[in-house]
N, C-alpha and C positions, 0 to 999 in steps of 0.2 A: 283357244282359251287358256290352255295349260301353259302356253308360251308366255302369255301376258302375266299370268299368275307367278310363274317362276321368275320373270324379270322384276316384278314388283317385290317379290320376296327378297330377291338378291339386292335390290336397292335399299330395302329396309335393313337388311343385315349389314351392308356396307355403311349405312348411315349410323347404325348403332355402334359398330366397331369404330368408326371415325369419331363419334362422340366420346366413346370410352378412351380412345387415344388422346384426344384433346384434354379430357378431364385428368387423365393420368399425367400428362405433360404439365398441366397447371399445378397439380398437387406436388409433383416432383420438383418443379421449379420453386414453389413456395417453401418446401422443406429445405431445399438446398440453400436458398437465400436466408432462411431463418437460422440454420446452423452455421452459416458462414460469418455472419456479423454478430458482434456482441450485443447482448441485451442490456437494457438500462440497469436491471438488478445486478447483473454481473459486473458492470462498470462501477456501480456504487460499492459493491463488495470489495473490489480491487482497490478502489480509492480509499476505502476505510482501512484496509490492510496496510497500504502504503503510509497513511497518516499514523497508524499505530506504530509501525516500524520507525518512522521518523521521530515520534515522541520518545520511544525507547532509546534511540540513538542520542537524542538530545540529553536525556537523563544520564546516560552512560558517560557522555562527554563532561557533564557537570560533575558527576561523581569522581571521575578521573582528575579533574582540575582540583577538586577539594582535597583528594589524596596527595596530589603534587604539592599543594600549598602547605598541608600539614607536614609533609616530609621536609620541606624547606624550613618550617618553624623548628622542627626537631633538630635539624642539622645546625641551625644557628644556636639553639639552646645547648646542644652538646659541645659546640666549639667554645662557648664561653661559660661552661659549667664551673662554678666556683670562682670565676673571675668577673671583674666588672664588665658589663656589656657597653660597647660604644653606642652613642646616640643613634647613629644610622642603623645599627642592628635592631635597636628597640623600635625605631620607626618602621623598619621593614616588617617586624613581627606584628605590629599594630595593623599595618596595611593588609598583611596576609590574613589576619584574624577577621578584619572587616570584610574582606572579599569572601572568606569562608561563610560568614553570616549571611551575606547577600546571596551567595549561591545556594545555601540551604533554604532560604526563603523562596528562591526561585524553584527549587525542587519541590517544596511543599505546595506551591501554587499549582504545579502540574504542568 
């Protein structure tokens, strides 16, 4: 009788150990898969950061363009200081000022 009892106990122990190994494997695989792939919140956060950087870059490009146009206006005005300005220079200044206004509106819109 003791032999059957020992065999039954041994089967129970191996069944429990086997179940624990299977559960551990499933939990380990789940954790590994969960940490390996990006989650929706992480992807959303990164997308938001990229959009913010893109917006800041667009603003910087517009500000640089405004500065460049203002420098061009000042160069033309300095060149003809105290002298009559030719029509093409006057027209260029008008165009530059118009573009500056348009760019400033675009900056305010965001």
